[in-house]
mmCIF file of the N, C-alpha and C atoms, coordinates in Angstrom:
data_MODEL
# 
_entry.id   MODEL 
# 
loop_
_atom_site.group_PDB 
_atom_site.id 
_atom_site.type_symbol 
_atom_site.label_atom_id 
_atom_site.label_alt_id 
_atom_site.label_comp_id 
_atom_site.label_asym_id 
_atom_site.label_entity_id 
_atom_site.label_seq_id 
_atom_site.pdbx_PDB_ins_code 
_atom_site.Cartn_x 
_atom_site.Cartn_y 
_atom_site.Cartn_z 
_atom_site.occupancy 
_atom_site.B_iso_or_equiv 
_atom_site.pdbx_formal_charge 
_atom_site.auth_seq_id 
_atom_site.auth_comp_id 
_atom_site.auth_asym_id 
_atom_site.auth_atom_id 
_atom_site.pdbx_PDB_model_num 
ATOM 1   N N  . MET A 1 1  ? -0.479  -10.998 0.751   1.00 0.00 ? 1  MET A N  1 
ATOM 2   C CA . MET A 1 1  ? 0.002   -9.980  -0.177  1.00 0.00 ? 1  MET A CA 1 
ATOM 3   C C  . MET A 1 1  ? 1.520   -9.918  -0.070  1.00 0.00 ? 1  MET A C  1 
ATOM 4   N N  . LYS A 1 2  ? 2.168   -9.941  -1.229  1.00 0.00 ? 2  LYS A N  1 
ATOM 5   C CA . LYS A 1 2  ? 3.621   -9.796  -1.273  1.00 0.00 ? 2  LYS A CA 1 
ATOM 6   C C  . LYS A 1 2  ? 3.969   -8.298  -1.308  1.00 0.00 ? 2  LYS A C  1 
ATOM 7   N N  . ILE A 1 3  ? 5.209   -8.003  -1.000  1.00 0.00 ? 3  ILE A N  1 
ATOM 8   C CA . ILE A 1 3  ? 5.661   -6.607  -1.032  1.00 0.00 ? 3  ILE A CA 1 
ATOM 9   C C  . ILE A 1 3  ? 5.517   -6.045  -2.450  1.00 0.00 ? 3  ILE A C  1 
ATOM 10  N N  . SER A 1 4  ? 5.783   -6.867  -3.448  1.00 0.00 ? 4  SER A N  1 
ATOM 11  C CA . SER A 1 4  ? 5.631   -6.397  -4.838  1.00 0.00 ? 4  SER A CA 1 
ATOM 12  C C  . SER A 1 4  ? 4.177   -6.037  -5.140  1.00 0.00 ? 4  SER A C  1 
ATOM 13  N N  . ASP A 1 5  ? 3.230   -6.791  -4.582  1.00 0.00 ? 5  ASP A N  1 
ATOM 14  C CA . ASP A 1 5  ? 1.806   -6.467  -4.755  1.00 0.00 ? 5  ASP A CA 1 
ATOM 15  C C  . ASP A 1 5  ? 1.468   -5.155  -4.057  1.00 0.00 ? 5  ASP A C  1 
ATOM 16  N N  . PHE A 1 6  ? 2.048   -4.959  -2.874  1.00 0.00 ? 6  PHE A N  1 
ATOM 17  C CA . PHE A 1 6  ? 1.840   -3.711  -2.137  1.00 0.00 ? 6  PHE A CA 1 
ATOM 18  C C  . PHE A 1 6  ? 2.261   -2.517  -3.000  1.00 0.00 ? 6  PHE A C  1 
ATOM 19  N N  . TRP A 1 7  ? 3.463   -2.591  -3.572  1.00 0.00 ? 7  TRP A N  1 
ATOM 20  C CA . TRP A 1 7  ? 3.957   -1.466  -4.374  1.00 0.00 ? 7  TRP A CA 1 
ATOM 21  C C  . TRP A 1 7  ? 3.169   -1.300  -5.669  1.00 0.00 ? 7  TRP A C  1 
ATOM 22  N N  . ARG A 1 8  ? 2.735   -2.405  -6.262  1.00 0.00 ? 8  ARG A N  1 
ATOM 23  C CA . ARG A 1 8  ? 1.905   -2.307  -7.471  1.00 0.00 ? 8  ARG A CA 1 
ATOM 24  C C  . ARG A 1 8  ? 0.595   -1.590  -7.137  1.00 0.00 ? 8  ARG A C  1 
ATOM 25  N N  . ASN A 1 9  ? -0.018  -1.958  -6.015  1.00 0.00 ? 9  ASN A N  1 
ATOM 26  C CA . ASN A 1 9  ? -1.252  -1.295  -5.591  1.00 0.00 ? 9  ASN A CA 1 
ATOM 27  C C  . ASN A 1 9  ? -1.006  0.175   -5.281  1.00 0.00 ? 9  ASN A C  1 
ATOM 28  N N  . MET A 1 10 ? 0.084   0.463   -4.591  1.00 0.00 ? 10 MET A N  1 
ATOM 29  C CA . MET A 1 10 ? 0.411   1.856   -4.257  1.00 0.00 ? 10 MET A CA 1 
ATOM 30  C C  . MET A 1 10 ? 0.537   2.702   -5.521  1.00 0.00 ? 10 MET A C  1 
ATOM 31  N N  . GLU A 1 11 ? 1.307   2.203   -6.480  1.00 0.00 ? 11 GLU A N  1 
ATOM 32  C CA . GLU A 1 11 ? 1.543   2.973   -7.698  1.00 0.00 ? 11 GLU A CA 1 
ATOM 33  C C  . GLU A 1 11 ? 0.290   3.097   -8.543  1.00 0.00 ? 11 GLU A C  1 
ATOM 34  N N  . ALA A 1 12 ? -0.542  2.073   -8.566  1.00 0.00 ? 12 ALA A N  1 
ATOM 35  C CA . ALA A 1 12 ? -1.790  2.142   -9.331  1.00 0.00 ? 12 ALA A CA 1 
ATOM 36  C C  . ALA A 1 12 ? -2.757  3.138   -8.699  1.00 0.00 ? 12 ALA A C  1 
ATOM 37  N N  . GLU A 1 13 ? -2.799  3.178   -7.376  1.00 0.00 ? 13 GLU A N  1 
ATOM 38  C CA . GLU A 1 13 ? -3.760  4.047   -6.681  1.00 0.00 ? 13 GLU A CA 1 
ATOM 39  C C  . GLU A 1 13 ? -3.267  5.487   -6.574  1.00 0.00 ? 13 GLU A C  1 
ATOM 40  N N  . PHE A 1 14 ? -1.989  5.677   -6.277  1.00 0.00 ? 14 PHE A N  1 
ATOM 41  C CA . PHE A 1 14 ? -1.478  7.024   -5.970  1.00 0.00 ? 14 PHE A CA 1 
ATOM 42  C C  . PHE A 1 14 ? -0.485  7.573   -6.993  1.00 0.00 ? 14 PHE A C  1 
ATOM 43  N N  . GLY A 1 15 ? -0.118  6.775   -7.974  1.00 0.00 ? 15 GLY A N  1 
ATOM 44  C CA . GLY A 1 15 ? 0.846   7.213   -8.975  1.00 0.00 ? 15 GLY A CA 1 
ATOM 45  C C  . GLY A 1 15 ? 2.253   6.793   -8.590  1.00 0.00 ? 15 GLY A C  1 
ATOM 46  N N  . PRO A 1 16 ? 3.129   6.653   -9.584  1.00 0.00 ? 16 PRO A N  1 
ATOM 47  C CA . PRO A 1 16 ? 4.468   6.140   -9.314  1.00 0.00 ? 16 PRO A CA 1 
ATOM 48  C C  . PRO A 1 16 ? 5.333   7.042   -8.425  1.00 0.00 ? 16 PRO A C  1 
ATOM 49  N N  . ARG A 1 17 ? 5.140   8.326   -8.490  1.00 0.00 ? 17 ARG A N  1 
ATOM 50  C CA . ARG A 1 17 ? 5.958   9.233   -7.664  1.00 0.00 ? 17 ARG A CA 1 
ATOM 51  C C  . ARG A 1 17 ? 5.346   9.458   -6.294  1.00 0.00 ? 17 ARG A C  1 
ATOM 52  N N  . TYR A 1 18 ? 4.060   9.822   -6.276  1.00 0.00 ? 18 TYR A N  1 
ATOM 53  C CA . TYR A 1 18 ? 3.422   10.164  -5.002  1.00 0.00 ? 18 TYR A CA 1 
ATOM 54  C C  . TYR A 1 18 ? 3.333   8.954   -4.075  1.00 0.00 ? 18 TYR A C  1 
ATOM 55  N N  . SER A 1 19 ? 3.217   7.756   -4.635  1.00 0.00 ? 19 SER A N  1 
ATOM 56  C CA . SER A 1 19 ? 3.122   6.568   -3.786  1.00 0.00 ? 19 SER A CA 1 
ATOM 57  C C  . SER A 1 19 ? 4.348   6.429   -2.894  1.00 0.00 ? 19 SER A C  1 
ATOM 58  N N  . HIS A 1 20 ? 5.528   6.760   -3.413  1.00 0.00 ? 20 HIS A N  1 
ATOM 59  C CA . HIS A 1 20 ? 6.759   6.652   -2.621  1.00 0.00 ? 20 HIS A CA 1 
ATOM 60  C C  . HIS A 1 20 ? 6.867   7.787   -1.603  1.00 0.00 ? 20 HIS A C  1 
ATOM 61  N N  . VAL A 1 21 ? 6.419   8.963   -1.976  1.00 0.00 ? 21 VAL A N  1 
ATOM 62  C CA . VAL A 1 21 ? 6.373   10.080  -1.020  1.00 0.00 ? 21 VAL A CA 1 
ATOM 63  C C  . VAL A 1 21 ? 5.432   9.732   0.122   1.00 0.00 ? 21 VAL A C  1 
ATOM 64  N N  . LEU A 1 22 ? 4.278   9.225   -0.209  1.00 0.00 ? 22 LEU A N  1 
ATOM 65  C CA . LEU A 1 22 ? 3.282   8.848   0.785   1.00 0.00 ? 22 LEU A CA 1 
ATOM 66  C C  . LEU A 1 22 ? 3.827   7.751   1.704   1.00 0.00 ? 22 LEU A C  1 
ATOM 67  N N  . ALA A 1 23 ? 4.484   6.759   1.133   1.00 0.00 ? 23 ALA A N  1 
ATOM 68  C CA . ALA A 1 23 ? 5.038   5.659   1.932   1.00 0.00 ? 23 ALA A CA 1 
ATOM 69  C C  . ALA A 1 23 ? 6.114   6.132   2.903   1.00 0.00 ? 23 ALA A C  1 
ATOM 70  N N  . ASP A 1 24 ? 6.841   7.172   2.524   1.00 0.00 ? 24 ASP A N  1 
ATOM 71  C CA . ASP A 1 24 ? 7.923   7.685   3.376   1.00 0.00 ? 24 ASP A CA 1 
ATOM 72  C C  . ASP A 1 24 ? 7.473   8.742   4.369   1.00 0.00 ? 24 ASP A C  1 
ATOM 73  N N  . SER A 1 25 ? 6.277   9.307   4.179   1.00 0.00 ? 25 SER A N  1 
ATOM 74  C CA . SER A 1 25 ? 5.924   10.460  5.009   1.00 0.00 ? 25 SER A CA 1 
ATOM 75  C C  . SER A 1 25 ? 4.623   10.348  5.791   1.00 0.00 ? 25 SER A C  1 
ATOM 76  N N  . MET A 1 26 ? 3.704   9.474   5.404   1.00 0.00 ? 26 MET A N  1 
ATOM 77  C CA . MET A 1 26 ? 2.412   9.432   6.086   1.00 0.00 ? 26 MET A CA 1 
ATOM 78  C C  . MET A 1 26 ? 2.469   8.540   7.316   1.00 0.00 ? 26 MET A C  1 
ATOM 79  N N  . ALA A 1 27 ? 2.276   9.128   8.486   1.00 0.00 ? 27 ALA A N  1 
ATOM 80  C CA . ALA A 1 27 ? 2.241   8.356   9.723   1.00 0.00 ? 27 ALA A CA 1 
ATOM 81  C C  . ALA A 1 27 ? 0.853   7.747   9.885   1.00 0.00 ? 27 ALA A C  1 
ATOM 82  N N  . LEU A 1 28 ? 0.804   6.437   10.017  1.00 0.00 ? 28 LEU A N  1 
ATOM 83  C CA . LEU A 1 28 ? -0.459  5.719   10.146  1.00 0.00 ? 28 LEU A CA 1 
ATOM 84  C C  . LEU A 1 28 ? -0.729  5.444   11.627  1.00 0.00 ? 28 LEU A C  1 
ATOM 85  N N  . THR A 1 29 ? -1.690  6.143   12.192  1.00 0.00 ? 29 THR A N  1 
ATOM 86  C CA . THR A 1 29 ? -1.995  5.965   13.620  1.00 0.00 ? 29 THR A CA 1 
ATOM 87  C C  . THR A 1 29 ? -2.380  4.526   13.924  1.00 0.00 ? 29 THR A C  1 
ATOM 88  N N  . GLU A 1 30 ? -3.016  3.884   12.982  1.00 0.00 ? 30 GLU A N  1 
ATOM 89  C CA . GLU A 1 30 ? -3.426  2.497   13.155  1.00 0.00 ? 30 GLU A CA 1 
ATOM 90  C C  . GLU A 1 30 ? -2.226  1.561   13.358  1.00 0.00 ? 30 GLU A C  1 
ATOM 91  N N  . LEU A 1 31 ? -1.066  1.995   12.891  1.00 0.00 ? 31 LEU A N  1 
ATOM 92  C CA . LEU A 1 31 ? 0.154   1.194   13.015  1.00 0.00 ? 31 LEU A CA 1 
ATOM 93  C C  . LEU A 1 31 ? 1.159   1.861   13.955  1.00 0.00 ? 31 LEU A C  1 
ATOM 94  N N  . GLY A 1 32 ? 0.649   2.535   14.973  1.00 0.00 ? 32 GLY A N  1 
ATOM 95  C CA . GLY A 1 32 ? 1.536   3.164   15.953  1.00 0.00 ? 32 GLY A CA 1 
ATOM 96  C C  . GLY A 1 32 ? 2.315   4.338   15.412  1.00 0.00 ? 32 GLY A C  1 
ATOM 97  N N  . SER A 1 33 ? 1.729   5.048   14.467  1.00 0.00 ? 33 SER A N  1 
ATOM 98  C CA . SER A 1 33 ? 2.321   6.220   13.822  1.00 0.00 ? 33 SER A CA 1 
ATOM 99  C C  . SER A 1 33 ? 3.540   5.909   12.957  1.00 0.00 ? 33 SER A C  1 
ATOM 100 N N  . LEU A 1 34 ? 3.702   4.655   12.576  1.00 0.00 ? 34 LEU A N  1 
ATOM 101 C CA . LEU A 1 34 ? 4.756   4.310   11.622  1.00 0.00 ? 34 LEU A CA 1 
ATOM 102 C C  . LEU A 1 34 ? 4.324   4.744   10.227  1.00 0.00 ? 34 LEU A C  1 
ATOM 103 N N  . THR A 1 35 ? 5.280   5.102   9.398   1.00 0.00 ? 35 THR A N  1 
ATOM 104 C CA . THR A 1 35 ? 4.982   5.314   7.988   1.00 0.00 ? 35 THR A CA 1 
ATOM 105 C C  . THR A 1 35 ? 4.881   3.928   7.336   1.00 0.00 ? 35 THR A C  1 
ATOM 106 N N  . PRO A 1 36 ? 4.270   3.831   6.171   1.00 0.00 ? 36 PRO A N  1 
ATOM 107 C CA . PRO A 1 36 ? 4.242   2.529   5.496   1.00 0.00 ? 36 PRO A CA 1 
ATOM 108 C C  . PRO A 1 36 ? 5.648   1.953   5.274   1.00 0.00 ? 36 PRO A C  1 
ATOM 109 N N  . ALA A 1 37 ? 6.599   2.781   4.898   1.00 0.00 ? 37 ALA A N  1 
ATOM 110 C CA . ALA A 1 37 ? 7.972   2.299   4.680   1.00 0.00 ? 37 ALA A CA 1 
ATOM 111 C C  . ALA A 1 37 ? 8.583   1.765   5.978   1.00 0.00 ? 37 ALA A C  1 
ATOM 112 N N  . GLU A 1 38 ? 8.376   2.466   7.076   1.00 0.00 ? 38 GLU A N  1 
ATOM 113 C CA . GLU A 1 38 ? 8.885   2.005   8.367   1.00 0.00 ? 38 GLU A CA 1 
ATOM 114 C C  . GLU A 1 38 ? 8.225   0.690   8.769   1.00 0.00 ? 38 GLU A C  1 
ATOM 115 N N  . ALA A 1 39 ? 6.915   0.606   8.548   1.00 0.00 ? 39 ALA A N  1 
ATOM 116 C CA . ALA A 1 39 ? 6.189   -0.610  8.895   1.00 0.00 ? 39 ALA A CA 1 
ATOM 117 C C  . ALA A 1 39 ? 6.697   -1.799  8.081   1.00 0.00 ? 39 ALA A C  1 
ATOM 118 N N  . LEU A 1 40 ? 6.945   -1.594  6.790   1.00 0.00 ? 40 LEU A N  1 
ATOM 119 C CA . LEU A 1 40 ? 7.509   -2.673  5.972   1.00 0.00 ? 40 LEU A CA 1 
ATOM 120 C C  . LEU A 1 40 ? 8.855   -3.115  6.524   1.00 0.00 ? 40 LEU A C  1 
ATOM 121 N N  . ASN A 1 41 ? 9.698   -2.153  6.879   1.00 0.00 ? 41 ASN A N  1 
ATOM 122 C CA . ASN A 1 41 ? 11.027  -2.467  7.412   1.00 0.00 ? 41 ASN A CA 1 
ATOM 123 C C  . ASN A 1 41 ? 10.965  -3.191  8.746   1.00 0.00 ? 41 ASN A C  1 
ATOM 124 N N  . LYS A 1 42 ? 9.911   -2.978  9.510   1.00 0.00 ? 42 LYS A N  1 
ATOM 125 C CA . LYS A 1 42 ? 9.744   -3.644  10.811  1.00 0.00 ? 42 LYS A CA 1 
ATOM 126 C C  . LYS A 1 42 ? 9.052   -4.992  10.686  1.00 0.00 ? 42 LYS A C  1 
ATOM 127 N N  . GLY A 1 43 ? 8.684   -5.376  9.467   1.00 0.00 ? 43 GLY A N  1 
ATOM 128 C CA . GLY A 1 43 ? 8.104   -6.689  9.253   1.00 0.00 ? 43 GLY A CA 1 
ATOM 129 C C  . GLY A 1 43 ? 6.590   -6.764  9.364   1.00 0.00 ? 43 GLY A C  1 
ATOM 130 N N  . VAL A 1 44 ? 5.915   -5.610  9.386   1.00 0.00 ? 44 VAL A N  1 
ATOM 131 C CA . VAL A 1 44 ? 4.455   -5.615  9.382   1.00 0.00 ? 44 VAL A CA 1 
ATOM 132 C C  . VAL A 1 44 ? 4.002   -6.154  8.021   1.00 0.00 ? 44 VAL A C  1 
ATOM 133 N N  . LYS A 1 45 ? 2.965   -6.952  8.035   1.00 0.00 ? 45 LYS A N  1 
ATOM 134 C CA . LYS A 1 45 ? 2.488   -7.562  6.791   1.00 0.00 ? 45 LYS A CA 1 
ATOM 135 C C  . LYS A 1 45 ? 2.026   -6.490  5.812   1.00 0.00 ? 45 LYS A C  1 
ATOM 136 N N  . PRO A 1 46 ? 2.462   -6.606  4.553   1.00 0.00 ? 46 PRO A N  1 
ATOM 137 C CA . PRO A 1 46 ? 2.083   -5.610  3.541   1.00 0.00 ? 46 PRO A CA 1 
ATOM 138 C C  . PRO A 1 46 ? 0.572   -5.401  3.436   1.00 0.00 ? 46 PRO A C  1 
ATOM 139 N N  . LYS A 1 47 ? -0.216  -6.466  3.555   1.00 0.00 ? 47 LYS A N  1 
ATOM 140 C CA . LYS A 1 47 ? -1.668  -6.326  3.468   1.00 0.00 ? 47 LYS A CA 1 
ATOM 141 C C  . LYS A 1 47 ? -2.201  -5.457  4.602   1.00 0.00 ? 47 LYS A C  1 
ATOM 142 N N  . GLN A 1 48 ? -1.669  -5.638  5.804   1.00 0.00 ? 48 GLN A N  1 
ATOM 143 C CA . GLN A 1 48 ? -2.087  -4.834  6.949   1.00 0.00 ? 48 GLN A CA 1 
ATOM 144 C C  . GLN A 1 48 ? -1.763  -3.354  6.715   1.00 0.00 ? 48 GLN A C  1 
ATOM 145 N N  . ILE A 1 49 ? -0.591  -3.098  6.167   1.00 0.00 ? 49 ILE A N  1 
ATOM 146 C CA . ILE A 1 49 ? -0.180  -1.716  5.870   1.00 0.00 ? 49 ILE A CA 1 
ATOM 147 C C  . ILE A 1 49 ? -1.077  -1.131  4.786   1.00 0.00 ? 49 ILE A C  1 
ATOM 148 N N  . TRP A 1 50 ? -1.295  -1.896  3.715   1.00 0.00 ? 50 TRP A N  1 
ATOM 149 C CA . TRP A 1 50 ? -2.114  -1.429  2.599   1.00 0.00 ? 50 TRP A CA 1 
ATOM 150 C C  . TRP A 1 50 ? -3.519  -1.069  3.076   1.00 0.00 ? 50 TRP A C  1 
ATOM 151 N N  . GLU A 1 51 ? -4.123  -1.941  3.877   1.00 0.00 ? 51 GLU A N  1 
ATOM 152 C CA . GLU A 1 51 ? -5.486  -1.683  4.348   1.00 0.00 ? 51 GLU A CA 1 
ATOM 153 C C  . GLU A 1 51 ? -5.542  -0.483  5.289   1.00 0.00 ? 51 GLU A C  1 
ATOM 154 N N  . ALA A 1 52 ? -4.536  -0.317  6.144   1.00 0.00 ? 52 ALA A N  1 
ATOM 155 C CA . ALA A 1 52 ? -4.483  0.853   7.027   1.00 0.00 ? 52 ALA A CA 1 
ATOM 156 C C  . ALA A 1 52 ? -4.351  2.128   6.200   1.00 0.00 ? 52 ALA A C  1 
ATOM 157 N N  . LEU A 1 53 ? -3.531  2.079   5.177   1.00 0.00 ? 53 LEU A N  1 
ATOM 158 C CA . LEU A 1 53 ? -3.340  3.234   4.301   1.00 0.00 ? 53 LEU A CA 1 
ATOM 159 C C  . LEU A 1 53 ? -4.628  3.547   3.530   1.00 0.00 ? 53 LEU A C  1 
ATOM 160 N N  . CYS A 1 54 ? -5.293  2.520   3.050   1.00 0.00 ? 54 CYS A N  1 
ATOM 161 C CA . CYS A 1 54 ? -6.566  2.717   2.340   1.00 0.00 ? 54 CYS A CA 1 
ATOM 162 C C  . CYS A 1 54 ? -7.595  3.395   3.243   1.00 0.00 ? 54 CYS A C  1 
ATOM 163 N N  . ARG A 1 55 ? -7.681  2.947   4.490   1.00 0.00 ? 55 ARG A N  1 
ATOM 164 C CA . ARG A 1 55 ? -8.632  3.570   5.423   1.00 0.00 ? 55 ARG A CA 1 
ATOM 165 C C  . ARG A 1 55 ? -8.248  5.025   5.675   1.00 0.00 ? 55 ARG A C  1 
ATOM 166 N N  . ALA A 1 56 ? -6.965  5.269   5.890   1.00 0.00 ? 56 ALA A N  1 
ATOM 167 C CA . ALA A 1 56 ? -6.502  6.628   6.201   1.00 0.00 ? 56 ALA A CA 1 
ATOM 168 C C  . ALA A 1 56 ? -6.700  7.585   5.025   1.00 0.00 ? 56 ALA A C  1 
ATOM 169 N N  . GLN A 1 57 ? -6.613  7.076   3.806   1.00 0.00 ? 57 GLN A N  1 
ATOM 170 C CA . GLN A 1 57 ? -6.733  7.912   2.607   1.00 0.00 ? 57 GLN A CA 1 
ATOM 171 C C  . GLN A 1 57 ? -8.132  7.856   1.991   1.00 0.00 ? 57 GLN A C  1 
ATOM 172 N N  . ASP A 1 58 ? -9.062  7.191   2.661   1.00 0.00 ? 58 ASP A N  1 
ATOM 173 C CA . ASP A 1 58 ? -10.437 7.061   2.168   1.00 0.00 ? 58 ASP A CA 1 
ATOM 174 C C  . ASP A 1 58 ? -10.518 6.460   0.768   1.00 0.00 ? 58 ASP A C  1 
ATOM 175 N N  . VAL A 1 59 ? -9.674  5.456   0.523   1.00 0.00 ? 59 VAL A N  1 
ATOM 176 C CA . VAL A 1 59 ? -9.750  4.734   -0.744  1.00 0.00 ? 59 VAL A CA 1 
ATOM 177 C C  . VAL A 1 59 ? -11.011 3.874   -0.692  1.00 0.00 ? 59 VAL A C  1 
ATOM 178 N N  . PRO A 1 60 ? -11.865 3.941   -1.697  1.00 0.00 ? 60 PRO A N  1 
ATOM 179 C CA . PRO A 1 60 ? -13.085 3.122   -1.699  1.00 0.00 ? 60 PRO A CA 1 
ATOM 180 C C  . PRO A 1 60 ? -12.747 1.632   -1.596  1.00 0.00 ? 60 PRO A C  1 
ATOM 181 N N  . ALA A 1 61 ? -13.531 0.913   -0.813  1.00 0.00 ? 61 ALA A N  1 
ATOM 182 C CA . ALA A 1 61 ? -13.277 -0.507  -0.555  1.00 0.00 ? 61 ALA A CA 1 
ATOM 183 C C  . ALA A 1 61 ? -13.173 -1.328  -1.836  1.00 0.00 ? 61 ALA A C  1 
ATOM 184 N N  . GLU A 1 62 ? -13.890 -0.948  -2.867  1.00 0.00 ? 62 GLU A N  1 
ATOM 185 C CA . GLU A 1 62 ? -13.834 -1.720  -4.112  1.00 0.00 ? 62 GLU A CA 1 
ATOM 186 C C  . GLU A 1 62 ? -12.474 -1.627  -4.798  1.00 0.00 ? 62 GLU A C  1 
ATOM 187 N N  . ARG A 1 63 ? -11.612 -0.708  -4.375  1.00 0.00 ? 63 ARG A N  1 
ATOM 188 C CA . ARG A 1 63 ? -10.273 -0.589  -4.967  1.00 0.00 ? 63 ARG A CA 1 
ATOM 189 C C  . ARG A 1 63 ? -9.186  -1.173  -4.075  1.00 0.00 ? 63 ARG A C  1 
ATOM 190 N N  . TRP A 1 64 ? -9.552  -1.723  -2.936  1.00 0.00 ? 64 TRP A N  1 
ATOM 191 C CA . TRP A 1 64 ? -8.549  -2.267  -2.019  1.00 0.00 ? 64 TRP A CA 1 
ATOM 192 C C  . TRP A 1 64 ? -7.817  -3.484  -2.571  1.00 0.00 ? 64 TRP A C  1 
ATOM 193 N N  . LEU A 1 65 ? -8.426  -4.202  -3.481  1.00 0.00 ? 65 LEU A N  1 
ATOM 194 C CA . LEU A 1 65 ? -7.774  -5.389  -4.033  1.00 0.00 ? 65 LEU A CA 1 
ATOM 195 C C  . LEU A 1 65 ? -6.776  -5.036  -5.123  1.00 0.00 ? 65 LEU A C  1 
ATOM 196 N N  . GLY A 1 66 ? -6.748  -3.795  -5.536  1.00 0.00 ? 66 GLY A N  1 
ATOM 197 C CA . GLY A 1 66 ? -5.793  -3.363  -6.551  1.00 0.00 ? 66 GLY A CA 1 
ATOM 198 C C  . GLY A 1 66 ? -6.279  -3.670  -7.953  1.00 0.00 ? 66 GLY A C  1 
ATOM 199 N N  . VAL A 1 67 ? -5.415  -3.424  -8.898  1.00 0.00 ? 67 VAL A N  1 
ATOM 200 C CA . VAL A 1 67 ? -5.768  -3.605  -10.301 1.00 0.00 ? 67 VAL A CA 1 
ATOM 201 C C  . VAL A 1 67 ? -5.667  -5.069  -10.671 1.00 0.00 ? 67 VAL A C  1 
ATOM 202 N N  . ASP A 1 68 ? -6.486  -5.469  -11.622 1.00 0.00 ? 68 ASP A N  1 
ATOM 203 C CA . ASP A 1 68 ? -6.409  -6.839  -12.126 1.00 0.00 ? 68 ASP A CA 1 
ATOM 204 C C  . ASP A 1 68 ? -5.126  -7.009  -12.935 1.00 0.00 ? 68 ASP A C  1 
ATOM 205 N N  . ILE A 1 69 ? -4.513  -8.150  -12.765 1.00 0.00 ? 69 ILE A N  1 
ATOM 206 C CA . ILE A 1 69 ? -3.283  -8.455  -13.486 1.00 0.00 ? 69 ILE A CA 1 
ATOM 207 C C  . ILE A 1 69 ? -3.612  -9.504  -14.532 1.00 0.00 ? 69 ILE A C  1 
ATOM 208 N N  . GLU A 1 70 ? -3.247  -9.199  -15.764 1.00 0.00 ? 70 GLU A N  1 
ATOM 209 C CA . GLU A 1 70 ? -3.478  -10.152 -16.852 1.00 0.00 ? 70 GLU A CA 1 
ATOM 210 C C  . GLU A 1 70 ? -2.518  -11.314 -16.703 1.00 0.00 ? 70 GLU A C  1 
ATOM 211 N N  . PRO A 1 71 ? -3.010  -12.547 -16.851 1.00 0.00 ? 71 PRO A N  1 
ATOM 212 C CA . PRO A 1 71 ? -2.094  -13.699 -16.785 1.00 0.00 ? 71 PRO A CA 1 
ATOM 213 C C  . PRO A 1 71 ? -1.110  -13.677 -17.943 1.00 0.00 ? 71 PRO A C  1 
ATOM 214 N N  . LYS A 1 72 ? 0.088   -14.166 -17.672 1.00 0.00 ? 72 LYS A N  1 
ATOM 215 C CA . LYS A 1 72 ? 1.117   -14.222 -18.705 1.00 0.00 ? 72 LYS A CA 1 
ATOM 216 C C  . LYS A 1 72 ? 0.854   -15.413 -19.623 1.00 0.00 ? 72 LYS A C  1 
ATOM 217 N N  . ASP A 1 73 ? 1.152   -15.221 -20.906 1.00 0.00 ? 73 ASP A N  1 
ATOM 218 C CA . ASP A 1 73 ? 1.064   -16.335 -21.845 1.00 0.00 ? 73 ASP A CA 1 
ATOM 219 C C  . ASP A 1 73 ? 2.203   -17.289 -21.572 1.00 0.00 ? 73 ASP A C  1 
ATOM 220 N N  . SER A 1 74 ? 1.908   -18.584 -21.648 1.00 0.00 ? 74 SER A N  1 
ATOM 221 C CA . SER A 1 74 ? 2.981   -19.556 -21.386 1.00 0.00 ? 74 SER A CA 1 
ATOM 222 C C  . SER A 1 74 ? 3.611   -20.074 -22.625 1.00 0.00 ? 74 SER A C  1 
# 
């Protein structure tokens, strides 16, 4: 997962505003109480952060892969 995919998933699941508040304020015990933003800055893999956040927020497993992205026309 790329960082851009992480943010796309965050915004799709939590909304464009709340996703950034959540990333800056929610301490994830699974990641040593780092916030998602801190974990990204420390080089933790975005997928690991996303999955920890999904577990902490009780996001249903079927939504962990994020929204489908339509392929671009060439």
